[in-house]
N, C-alpha and C positions, 0 to 999 in steps of 0.2 A: 655209536650206534651199534655195531655188532654182540658187541657185550647184553646189553638190553636183549636183541632180537635172540642171541642165544639161554638168556636167563627164561622168555619168555615161551619158547618152543622145548627147553629143559624140564618148567616145570607145570607143562600144558594141565596134565594129567590130576595133578597136586590144587589146581586152581579150579577144574571143572570139581573135584569132586567139595570145596571148600563150596563153590560157587550152587551147588544143588543142595547141598545139607541146609544152605538159607534161603532157598526159595520154594522152603516145600509147602509155604503157608501161598504164596504166589499162584502154584501149581494147582493146589485143592481148590482157591477159588479161582483160578481159569475154567478148570474141568466141572466143578459144580455151579457158577452164576455165569458162565462164559464173560468173563471180565478179563483183561488183556493186562498185561505188564509191562516193564520195558525196562532194558538193565544201561548204563551206561559202565564203560571199563575206561579208566584215568591212569595213563604213566605219567608219573616226573621223575628224573633222577633226581632230585634237589633234597628231597622228604617235605615238599611241600605238603604233600599229602598227612604229614603225619598229626596235623590240626583239623581233626574230623568232627570236634566238637562246631566249631563255626559251621560247617557244611549243613553238620544234621538240626542247626537249628531252623535253615531254609525249606525242611521237608514237612513233609505235612507225616503225622501221627502214624499212618500205614505207610509210607514209603521208608526205606533201611539201607542204609550204609555201612559197607562190608569191606574196611580194611584187609587188605590179604597180605601184603608186609610196608615198610615205611615209603614204598615208591609207587605199588600199585592199589588202585580201592576198585571196588564196584558199588555202583550206587542203582537201587531198584526204585521205580517208581510204579505205584499200584496205580490200577482203572485207569488204564489210557486210551485213548486211541490214534488214528495214525497221525493227528498234528500235535494233539498232547505233548508226545513222548518227545518229539523234538524240539519242542518248548522247551520242555522240563531239561533234558540236556543242554539244551544251549543257556539258561537261566545256570544254569550247577556252572559252566564253564565262566558266564560272566560273573559270578560269585567268588571262583578260582579267583580268577583275573583282577579282580578288586583288590582282593585282601594280597594276592602275591603279582604285582604285575609288572617285576621283573622276571621272573621264573618261566620258562617254558613246561607246556604239559601236553601230550597228544591221550586222544579222547576218541571212542568208537561207542555207538550205539545200536541198538537193535531192540524190536519191539517182537512179543510172542507171538501173534498176529503171524507175522511175517514165516514161523516156521511149523505150526501147526502140531503144539506139543514135543518137537524132537527137538531137546535142552540141549543136547550133547551138538547139534546143528546149530543151536543159537550160543555155543559157547565158544565154539570152532569161528562161526564168524566175526563174534567181536573180537576174539584174537586177529584174525585176519585184517579185520579195517583198522587196527591199532597197527600192526605191523605196517599195511599198508601208509596209515600218516607217519608213523616213525621213518620206515624208507624213504620216502617222499619228505620228509621235513614240514610238515602238516601240523603246526604247530598250534596252541589255543585255539583250535577248533574240533571243530564234531564231523567225524567221518561216520555218516549213517549209511552208505549203499556202496554197494560191490561197483570197483574199477574193474576197469577192462585195459589194459595197456599193450 
């Protein structure tokens, strides 16, 4: 577990840059049309997420799947509200569980509405929530709120 957490910390800037490159269209639509988007960040130790084609088949045309490496992936859901972004994250996790029922994965999500166009904060929260899931062994579930312990 410590290796996972260290990898996430060491590469956070690289992941952030990749994230920003891939959400430019969503940022534009959010500013221009006030449509929100959400992001799910998923980590799996066993490269289960390398099979992104199966996951992409469950997405709408405007949603996007961004593999970062063989263990980490961003899923972006377009035009979501407070309720639908959680449902989209849950559905994605159920799809992964059906296909890879023996594997553990960790997931976090955030809605752009929470961050008022502060995408650095959004990315940091996604990683903090993912790290919380990993540290507390909350696997095959979605962490979507901040926890205070």
